[in-house]
C-alpha positions as a Python dict, from the first residue, in 0.01 Angstrom:
ca = {
    (1, 'M'): (0, 0, 0),
    (2, 'V'): (-187, -187, -273),
    (3, 'Q'): (-138, 109, -511),
    (4, 'D'): (242, 79, -475),
    (5, 'F'): (218, -294, -539),
    (6, 'L'): (27, -231, -864),
    (7, 'T'): (323, -54, -1022),
    (8, 'R'): (448, -406, -1105),
    (9, 'A'): (127, -510, -1286),
    (10, 'N'): (85, -461, -1658),
    (11, 'P'): (-184, -209, -1769),
    (12, 'K'): (-444, -477, -1853),
    (13, 'Q'): (-395, -656, -1522),
    (14, 'K'): (-413, -326, -1338),
    (15, 'K'): (-743, -239, -1510),
    (16, 'D'): (-892, -584, -1438),
    (17, 'F'): (-766, -575, -1080),
    (18, 'M'): (-913, -230, -1016),
    (19, 'E'): (-1251, -356, -1142),
    (20, 'L'): (-1226, -662, -916),
    (21, 'R'): (-1103, -456, -620),
    (22, 'S'): (-1379, -195, -642),
    (23, 'T'): (-1646, -467, -651),
    (24, 'L'): (-1493, -648, -354),
    (25, 'L'): (-1453, -335, -143),
    (26, 'A'): (-1815, -238, -213),
    (27, 'L'): (-1930, -552, -30),
    (28, 'P'): (-1998, -511, 345),
    (29, 'E'): (-1725, -608, 593),
    (30, 'V'): (-1457, -676, 329),
    (31, 'E'): (-1105, -599, 447),
    (32, 'E'): (-804, -564, 216),
    (33, 'S'): (-442, -639, 297),
    (34, 'L'): (-119, -718, 114),
    (35, 'E'): (46, -1041, 229),
    (36, 'I'): (297, -1302, 119),
    (37, 'D'): (149, -1627, -12),
    (38, 'E'): (358, -1878, 181),
    (39, 'L'): (329, -2145, -90),
    (40, 'K'): (420, -1928, -387),
    (41, 'G'): (633, -1667, -207),
    (42, 'D'): (457, -1379, -385),
    (43, 'W'): (303, -1065, -240),
    (44, 'C'): (-72, -1073, -302),
    (45, 'P'): (-373, -854, -232),
    (46, 'V'): (-593, -1053, 7),
    (47, 'Y'): (-959, -993, 84),
    (48, 'R'): (-1127, -1124, 398),
    (49, 'V'): (-1467, -1113, 563),
    (50, 'R'): (-1480, -1142, 941),
    (51, 'G'): (-1120, -1266, 941),
    (52, 'K'): (-1185, -1546, 690),
    (53, 'D'): (-1037, -1562, 340),
    (54, 'L'): (-1261, -1443, 61),
    (55, 'V'): (-1001, -1438, -219),
    (56, 'W'): (-627, -1401, -285),
    (57, 'V'): (-523, -1222, -605),
    (58, 'H'): (-200, -1322, -782),
    (59, 'F'): (-5, -1144, -1054),
    (60, 'G'): (245, -1302, -1289),
    (61, 'E'): (234, -1362, -1661),
    (62, 'R'): (-139, -1396, -1603),
    (63, 'M'): (-355, -1268, -1323),
    (64, 'F'): (-540, -1535, -1125),
    (65, 'V'): (-727, -1569, -799),
    (66, 'N'): (-739, -1840, -535),
    (67, 'V'): (-1068, -1898, -356),
    (68, 'P'): (-1094, -2129, -52),
    (69, 'I'): (-1351, -2405, -97),
    (70, 'E'): (-1479, -2565, 223),
    (71, 'A'): (-1711, -2866, 185),
    (72, 'K'): (-2024, -2667, 283),
    (73, 'F'): (-1931, -2387, 43),
    (74, 'E'): (-1856, -2633, -236),
    (75, 'K'): (-2207, -2776, -202),
    (76, 'K'): (-2359, -2425, -223),
    (77, 'A'): (-2146, -2342, -527),
    (78, 'F'): (-2253, -2655, -715),
    (79, 'E'): (-2619, -2574, -642),
    (80, 'D'): (-2587, -2213, -765),
    (81, 'E'): (-2711, -2175, -1123),
    (82, 'N'): (-2556, -1827, -1161),
    (83, 'L'): (-2198, -1952, -1175),
    (84, 'D'): (-2009, -1957, -1504),
    (85, 'D'): (-1916, -2305, -1636),
    (86, 'E'): (-1543, -2224, -1623),
    (87, 'V'): (-1576, -2112, -1260),
    (88, 'V'): (-1764, -2432, -1169),
    (89, 'E'): (-1491, -2635, -1341),
    (90, 'S'): (-1224, -2457, -1135),
    (91, 'I'): (-1415, -2554, -818),
    (92, 'K'): (-1426, -2917, -934),
    (93, 'E'): (-1049, -2902, -990),
    (94, 'A'): (-974, -2731, -656),
    (95, 'E'): (-648, -2850, -500),
    (96, 'D'): (-609, -2971, -143),
    (97, 'V'): (-364, -2749, 45),
    (98, 'G'): (-342, -2854, 407),
    (99, 'D'): (-694, -2881, 543),
    (100, 'M'): (-852, -2663, 272),
    (101, 'K'): (-927, -2692, -97),
    (102, 'W'): (-840, -2392, -315),
    (103, 'A'): (-990, -2315, -655),
    (104, 'T'): (-776, -2123, -902),
    (105, 'V'): (-947, -1903, -1161),
    (106, 'E'): (-739, -1735, -1431),
    (107, 'L'): (-854, -1388, -1527),
    (108, 'R'): (-772, -1371, -1896),
    (109, 'S'): (-1016, -1092, -1982),
    (110, 'S'): (-1251, -841, -1825),
    (111, 'G'): (-1525, -1093, -1910),
    (112, 'A'): (-1345, -1340, -1683),
    (113, 'V'): (-1350, -1081, -1404),
    (114, 'E'): (-1726, -1039, -1451),
    (115, 'S'): (-1781, -1417, -1456),
    (116, 'L'): (-1600, -1442, -1123),
    (117, 'F'): (-1829, -1195, -940),
    (118, 'P'): (-2116, -1442, -875),
    (119, 'L'): (-1871, -1680, -705),
    (120, 'L'): (-1722, -1402, -494),
    (121, 'K'): (-2067, -1274, -394),
    (122, 'L'): (-2172, -1628, -302),
    (123, 'R'): (-1855, -1673, -96),
    (124, 'H'): (-1911, -1333, 69),
    (125, 'S'): (-2264, -1425, 176),
    (126, 'F'): (-2137, -1767, 295),
    (127, 'L'): (-1875, -1599, 517),
    (128, 'R'): (-2132, -1357, 662),
    (129, 'S'): (-2394, -1626, 741),
}
């Protein structure tokens, strides 16, 4: 299902996504699905842990991810010294959507994908605790 979806991604996005996807699926209890983002109307790969959102991946001119930021998780993220400055800035700028804040991180390079991993691992452990 996700493989068919990737036929629409450009080669660089596909490479970055496959790196991101393999790291996410290597984490325990991560489930992958393909769903429509109701706000943007786009089909997106979605990753969840125990039924809770870990990350939504979006493709367009640029690839970006949306990460839910609950108050308790936000506090943990700001205390974590392993997070990249750009990632921390995206958490500070997280937008309120309904009853949840969502951080958007653009993935402009494979380095950006790598800088996102500490946040995703922190979120993963938060969802499993």
